[in-house]
C-alpha positions as CSV (number, residue, x, y, z in Angstrom):
1,X,100.1,77.4,66.2
2,X,102.9,79.8,65.9
3,X,101.2,82.2,68.2
4,X,100.9,79.5,70.9
5,X,104.7,78.7,70.6
6,X,105.5,82.4,70.9
7,X,103.2,82.8,73.9
8,X,104.8,79.8,75.6
9,X,108.3,81.2,75.0
10,X,107.3,84.6,76.4
11,X,105.8,82.9,79.5
12,X,109.0,80.9,79.9
13,X,111.1,84.0,79.7
14,X,108.9,85.9,82.2
15,X,108.9,83.0,84.6
16,X,112.7,82.5,84.4
17,X,113.3,86.2,84.9
18,X,111.0,86.4,88.0
19,X,112.7,83.3,89.6
20,X,116.2,84.7,89.0
21,X,115.2,88.1,90.5
22,X,113.7,86.3,93.5
23,X,116.8,84.2,94.0
24,X,119.0,87.3,93.7
25,X,117.0,89.0,96.4
26,X,117.3,86.0,98.7
27,X,121.0,85.9,98.1
28,X,121.3,89.7,98.9
29,X,119.4,89.2,102.2
30,X,121.5,86.1,103.1
31,X,124.7,88.1,102.5
32,X,123.5,91.1,104.5
33,X,122.4,88.9,107.4
34,X,125.6,86.9,107.4
35,X,127.7,90.0,107.4
36,X,125.9,91.4,110.5
37,X,125.1,88.2,112.4
38,X,127.5,85.5,111.1
39,X,127.4,82.3,109.1
40,X,124.4,80.0,109.6
41,X,121.6,82.5,109.8
42,X,118.0,81.4,109.5
43,X,115.8,83.7,107.4
44,X,112.0,83.7,107.5
45,X,109.8,86.1,105.5
46,X,106.5,87.4,106.8
47,X,103.4,86.2,105.1
48,X,103.1,89.2,102.8
49,X,106.8,89.0,101.9
50,X,107.5,92.6,102.8
51,X,110.0,91.9,105.6
52,X,112.5,89.1,106.4
53,X,113.4,88.1,109.9
54,X,117.0,86.8,110.1
55,X,118.4,85.3,113.3
56,X,121.3,83.3,114.6
57,X,121.6,81.4,117.9
58,X,125.0,81.3,119.4
59,X,126.2,80.7,123.0
60,X,122.7,81.0,124.6
61,X,122.1,84.3,122.7
62,X,119.9,84.9,119.7
63,X,120.9,87.8,117.5
64,X,118.3,89.0,115.1
65,X,117.5,91.6,112.5
66,X,114.5,92.5,110.3
67,X,115.1,93.6,106.7
68,X,112.5,95.5,104.6
69,X,112.5,93.6,101.4
70,X,111.8,96.4,98.9
71,X,115.0,98.2,99.7
72,X,117.0,95.7,101.7
73,X,117.3,98.1,104.7
74,X,117.6,96.8,108.2
75,X,114.7,98.3,110.2
76,X,115.2,96.4,113.5
77,X,118.1,94.7,115.2
78,X,118.8,93.2,118.6
79,X,119.7,90.3,120.8
80,X,117.9,88.2,123.4
81,X,118.6,85.2,125.6
82,X,115.4,83.6,124.5
83,X,113.8,83.5,121.1
84,X,112.4,85.7,118.2
85,X,109.6,84.8,115.8
86,X,106.8,86.3,113.7
87,X,103.7,86.8,115.8
88,X,101.7,88.5,113.0
89,X,102.4,89.7,109.5
90,X,103.9,93.0,110.7
91,X,104.9,92.1,114.2
92,X,107.8,90.1,115.7
93,X,107.8,88.7,119.2
94,X,111.0,88.7,121.2
95,X,111.0,86.5,124.2
96,X,113.6,86.7,127.0
97,X,114.3,84.1,129.7
98,X,113.7,85.7,133.1
99,X,116.7,86.5,135.2
100,X,115.5,87.0,138.7
101,X,112.2,85.5,139.6
102,X,109.6,88.1,140.6
103,X,106.8,87.7,143.0
104,X,104.1,88.8,140.6
105,X,105.6,88.4,137.1
106,X,103.7,89.7,134.0
107,X,104.2,88.7,130.3
108,X,105.7,92.1,129.6
109,X,108.6,91.2,131.8
110,X,109.7,88.5,129.2
111,X,107.8,89.2,126.0
112,X,108.3,92.2,123.8
113,X,106.3,92.7,120.6
114,X,107.7,95.0,117.9
115,X,105.4,96.4,115.3
116,X,106.8,96.9,111.8
117,X,103.8,98.8,110.5
118,X,105.6,102.1,110.9
119,X,108.1,101.1,108.2
120,X,105.5,100.3,105.5
121,X,105.0,103.8,104.1
122,X,108.3,105.3,105.0
123,X,110.3,107.1,102.3
């Protein structure tokens, strides 16, 4: 019986520590994003939780940055007059509204995909 109580206490301590570390990381990313982009940022992690996409819409412009979560470094940053979103686990899609209408437009004119795979094994 004593063993079970000790085991439960150990699990409680481990769980609490993990949750506190996770909350601290989220707060660090929030502070970094707000410092660069301003108050009211939206932060979305990729599915493998290796990167966070932070963006802020203001005056028809979307400012964004991508943070590598293991070291809290900004790996991509930019602005668009459209939108930014995750298109895959290691890829963001930046969409711009067209300025002048072209006779034969292509998706590359308004959609740019940025791969984050190059940042995975960087030292």
